[in-house]
Phi, psi and omega in degrees: 000128185293164181301318183297315179293322175299320178295318181291329179293320180296312181298316180295328180294315181293328172299319180300314183298319179299312179302312174302320184285332179275345189286333182052055180289146179290158181261137178243144177290318181253290179200158180278163170298160174290166174302332182281340182057311185287338179230127182230086183277062184296336175271000180054046186262342188250150165290164182298322184299317180301318182291314177302313185296320177290320182297309189292319182283325174299313178293326181295313183300315185294309184294323183288322180293336180280333183258335178294122189283341179284346178276122178307144182302332186278357179232011178290157176086037180292138177225127178250108188246141180240133176232130175260139174224148175278136184287343174275356183279162175305139176296156183233147172273103188296330175290318180292318178298312177310309185289327181288326180277343179061057187288112171090125167286155182058030182060024188262063187234155175218132174249126176249126176244117181256121179266138178227150170264123177244035178289327180271177178298326176249141177295146177242121180296140185242312183198170178220132176244137178241135182234127193243141181288162181300325180277318183299327186296339176291346184237335181218113181278163175303320184292320175296318173295325172299320184291328175293321173300316172298327187274319187249332185271308189289314174305321181287324180296323175291330188268338183219253180214168184293338180284316174297323177296319180293317182297317185293315176299323183296315182283334170294321178296310183290328171300319180299314182299312183298310193272322184273328183258313186268349174084015176292146182294331175199163172214134180221152170224161185252105179294329180298325182288327171304310184293323181289323192250002185305322182258014173299145173282109179257157175296154181305149171286158176311319177291342177273350188215055188278159176302324182300305181292326176300311181300305188285327174298325178292319176297311183285326189241008180219174182274076184264131189298132180294322177298327178290324183293320181300318176298320179295320176301321183281331186256335188294320185300343179277350181266358178061235192280359188302327184290338177261328189264350185299331181272355185215107182271344186294133181204168177288156181267001177097015183286168178223158174240148177252026169088031174279091187221171176210143176239138175233131184261158176297000000 
């Protein structure tokens, strides 16, 4: 590495430390949510299409519920979050994780945790845990959600694969929220589109293409103007957390769960 790049790397490192110090990031017992928030593929089990589908539809549900005037204020902000976990990873308390992530405004949140064995070349589905927020439990019980899992997830799991099963279950859940809780006249999804597009080459997710890596990669490995980098060094600390949050606006609505959950094994 040249002297110029070494100097820039050191400067960048100190800027990073300043940003971390100014950001006041929340503390998590296990790990924080992804930039996408609605999909957290810790087990590397999902293709990009599945992740993008959950991310876009989860964000749409949340944003639409906040602005649609016919939805009562006390139930706005439903969020349905999916997390995949390796069974060999340290165990997590899904209720604590739910609360630390703050899933769902007005406590209108649902967390689905899919556990996988990754000992072999391809992940193997093991079990699914569902956790329901304090507000959501007034409209969807753990037993009703378990019935949805039995009806839509496991039959699809036997007939095809866990990604299609997850997409069907996810859309059944948000469809229930749209129609049965928020009063929309209908909600539809196209299963054939899932099948056709599952292996499409999708663009990187926000967490795979963040501003932070893009900026420092540009400085270190490209002809990045030194004067512009100095301006960034001088002014970014005054912007606080922006260097980390600009690429992902998704976040929790502050919801809580009291441990209303169910687990189903394959």
